[in-house]
N, C-alpha and C positions, 0 to 999 in steps of 0.2 A: 342439495341433491341427496337422495336417500342412499342407503347402503344395501348391498346384496346380503342375503342370509341363506344359510344352508346347514342343516343338521341331519344326522342319520341315526337310526336305530335298527339293528338287524333283527329280522323275524323269520318265521317259517311260512312257506306258502304252499298251497295245494291248488294247482291250476284247474283240475276237473271240478272241484268245489266251486271255484269262482265262476266257471262257465255255467254250471247248473243253476246257480243262484241268479245270475244275470239273465239267463234264458227264461227262467220262471217269471222274473220281474217283467220282462218284455211281454210275455203272454198276458199279463194282468195289467198292462198299461203303465208300468213304472219305468220310464226312461229308456225303453227299448224300441219296439217296432214303430212307435209314433215318432221317435226322434225328436224333432223340434215341434211337433204338432200335438203336444199334450193338451188335455183340457183339465181345468182345475178340479173337476169332479172325479177325475181318474186318480188323483193323488190323495192317499188316506193318512198321510203323516206330515207333520210340519217340522221345519228346521228352526230350532230355537237358539242355536249358537253358531256364529260365523266361524269359518275355519281360521284359526290363528295363522298368520302368514309365516310364522317361524316354526310352527309345529310340523314335524317331519316324521314320515314312516318309510321304511325301506324293506324291500324283499329282493331276494336273489334266487334265481332258478335258471336251469339251462333252457334255452330256446334257440334252436338252430346252432349257428356258429358261436354265439356269445351267451353268457349269462346276462340276466336283466336285473337292473336295480330301479326301484320306483321310489321317488322322494319328492317332497314339496320344497319349493324355493320362493324367494321374493326378490324383487328388484325395482328400481325407480321407474314409475310410469309418468305419463303426461300430467301436467297441472297439479303436481305435488302428490299424486296418488302413488301408493306403493302397491304394485301389482303382485299377485301370487300366481303360482303355476305348479303343475305336476310335471315332473321331469322323469322321463323313461331313459335309462342309460345302459349302455353295454357295461357289464361288470369290469372294473379296472379303468373306469372312465377318467380318473385323475392321475393316470400313470404316465402322462406325457405324450400319448398317442393322439394324433390329430384326427378327430372324427367328423364326418358330415353331420348335418342336423336338419330337422324339420320343425318349424313352428306350426302348431295346431290351433286354429281359432274356432271355438265352439259355435253352435247355432243359437237361435233366438230363445231357446228354453234353458240356456246356461249349460254348464258342462257336467253338473252333478246328476247322478242317477235319481230319477224321480223329482228333480229339483230340490233335493234334500241336501242343503249345504253342509259340507263337512262329513258326508256319509263315508263309511269305511267298509271295505270287504272283510270277510272273516279272517283273512291273513293280516289285517291291519293297514293295508294300502288304501289310498283314496278310491272311493267307489264312483267312477265316472260313467257317463252314458256309454252304451255298448260300442258305438262306432269310434269314439275317442279312445277308450281303453284298448279296443282291438288293434287300432292302428299304432298306438303307443307301444304296446308290447311287441307287435310284429316288427316295427322299425328298429327298436332297440335290439331285438333278436338278430337283426341283420347288421348290427354294428353302427346304427344311426342314433344320435341323441334326438329324442322327440320331446318337445316342450309344449304342453297343453296350457295355454294362457287363460286365466279366469278374468274376464272383463267386467263381470257383474258384481261378485261378492265384495271385492275391494272398494267398490263404490257404494256400499251400504245396502245393496239389494240382497236381502237375506232370506225372506220368506219365499215359499213356492210361487205365490202370486207376483212377487217382485222379480223373481227370476224369469218369469214369463214376459219376454219382450217381443212377442210375435204379433200382437195386435194392439190397437188403441194407442195410448200414450207411451211412446218408447223413450226412455230416459238416457240410453246409451246409443249414440249415433253410430251406425255401422260404417258410414261413409267418411267420417272424420275422426271421432274418438278412437274407434277400434283400429283404424289405420295407424294412428299414433302408437297404439298398444303393440301392433305388429313390428313397428320400427324400434320400439324400446326393447322388445324381446330379441330382435336381431342384435342390438347393441349389447344386451346382457350376454348373449351367447359368445360373441367374439371377444368380450371382455373377460371371459373365464380363463384367467392365466394358468390356473392349476389343472385345467382339463383339456386345453388345446383343441377347441372346436375349429374346424377348417372353415375360415371365413368365406372362402370362395365357393363353398359347397353347402349352402343353407337354402332350403326350399320352404314353400308355404303351402299349408293344407287347411282348407276352410269348409265349413258347412253353413248353408243358409245365410244367416246374419253375418257369420264370420267369413263366408265365401264372398259376400258383397265387399267386405273390407279387403279381402285378398285381391279381388278384381280391381279395386281402386289402387292398392299398393303396387301391383305389378303392371299398371296401365302405363303405356308409353308416353302419355300426356297428362297434365292436370285435368281435373274434372270439368273446368270451365273454359278451357281454351285448347284448340287443336294445334299445340306447339310441343315439340319433342322435349321431354325432360332430359337434363344433362346426364351423361353416363355415370357421373359421381353420385347421382341420386337413385341409382338402380341397385337394389340390395340383393334381391332374391334370384337364385339360379333357375328356379322352376316353380310352377304353382299347379296345385290340384284342387279343383273346386266342385262342391256338391250342391246342387239345387239352390243357387242364389236367386234373389229377386232381381230381375234385369230391366225393370221399368224406368221411367224418367227420373225417379228419385236417385238413381245411380249417378246421373249426370252424363257428361260426355255428349252433349247435344240436347236441344230442346225437345226432340222426339226420338223414339227408338229407331224409327226409319232413317233419321238423320244422324245416327250414332257415329262418332269417330273413335270410340273405344277400341283399343287393341292392346294386347300384352306385349311388353318388351322382352319377356322371356318365354320359353316354351310352356304351354298350359294344356291341361285336360279339363274339360267342363262337362260334368255329368248331370243331366236333368232327365227325369222320366217323361215320356211323351204324353202322359195323362196328368202331369203336374200343371198347376195353374200358372207357373212361371215359364213353361216350356216355350211357347211361341215367341215371347220377347227375347228369351235367351238364345233361341235358335237364330233369330234375325240378327242379333248383335254378333253372334259367332260367324254367321255367313258374311256379314259386312267386313269383319276383321280378317277373315280368311282370304278374301279376294282383293284384287288390285283396287286402290294403290297400296294397301297395307300389307297384304300377303303374310299375315302373322302365322307363327308356328303354333297353331291352336287346333286341338282335336275336340270334336263334339260327338261322342259315341251315341249310338242309337240304343234306347232302352224302351222297347215297345210296351205300352199299357201300364208302365210303372207310374205311381203317383209320388207325392212328396215324401221325403225322408225314408227312402226305400232301404237304406243300408244299416238300419239299427236293429235288425231282426235278432241277431245273436253276435257273440264274440268269436264264434267258430270261423276260422279262416278257410275260405273255399279252396278246393283242389282242382275244380274244373268249372267251365261255363255250362249253361244249359244247352241242349241240342235243339236247333230249330227255333221257330218263333214260339215264345211261351204263351200259355193260356192266361187269361185274366187272373185266375187264381194263383198262378205261379209267377206273375210278373214281378212282384216285389223281390222275391228271393232270387230270381234270375238276374234282375238288374243289380242287386247287391253283389252277387257272385262275379258278374262281368266287370262291374266298376272296381271291385277290390282287386281282381286279378290284373286288369288293365292299368289301374292306378299304381299298383306296386311295380309292375314292369316299367312304367313311365318313370317312377322315382329311381329305380335301380339303374336305368339308362342315364338319367339326368345326373345322378350323384356318383356314378361310376362304381356301383356296388358289384361285388363278385357273386355270380349266381350260386357258387358253391356254398355260400354262407347261409342260403335261405333254408329255413326250417321246412321239413318235409310237409307236414300239415298237422292240424289238430285232429284228434280222433273224433269220430262221429259220436254224438250224444246217444 
């Protein structure tokens, strides 16, 4: 069994600089607005060096009620793999206070901005895709440990083309391998003796490929049989999923119409109505919500939004759009609604105090 590793180096951070850079990258197709749907031609740089699993960078700055620390960690994964992750922590994380936590599972284009493995921000922190970095910073600013698990790089998928697991031959199975990654991440968090993560308050957050893993992990049954999993096999308190593929490969029945999938814990499932995965996800959600399952599952409406709508920027929204959005505004309106609703869901599920929430990021 492998060992955990964690090191820190203190640096200076400028949040506005981080935001401007990431927004510009999104506008030019580098790990932002496309989220999981990059094309290889949109990436103009290659990753030549994998992130060393013990190399660590840290930043601290005030965000809401807590200062935030960003570091990289490693821990044992399945089949002898040592998993690496970026950990967003409230400052003072190791002082004995028991914090809630959220495990974040990236989408099918990996977690690195532009699929550039080991990329760093100007402040020296890991440069992740907009949606991951935005949620990591926001949650840590509210007093939550957020762990972004890298399922691709530790398995030797280093180049931008290898990080692209969205089409064709997929070497990391979201329904099996990444489910095990989620379980090992949970074990890692509750095993942090020096940091005291609250084991009963750990939630799951996933996008696309990672959201499929989250759906399997929080399912009330195994994928192949409609029989309730034992309570001891239920780890996560809540789950928030963005635009997973909900077809027959997910399992839980031979057809989507015959699905017996339902979550054992409260869940929000966000899929744009113009997403190619929408109809199958909507049907699975409707089956899970109704008798005999009556699952605690919310499937919010995001009119005209397509896939990967939430990677437009790192700016945290302060309000939802008014009325039904135009097609031109659909992506931004879906992002704003999903971020606000998702955060409210996590705050309620994890018992966070509203007073700790950061007011908002300034407009660019």
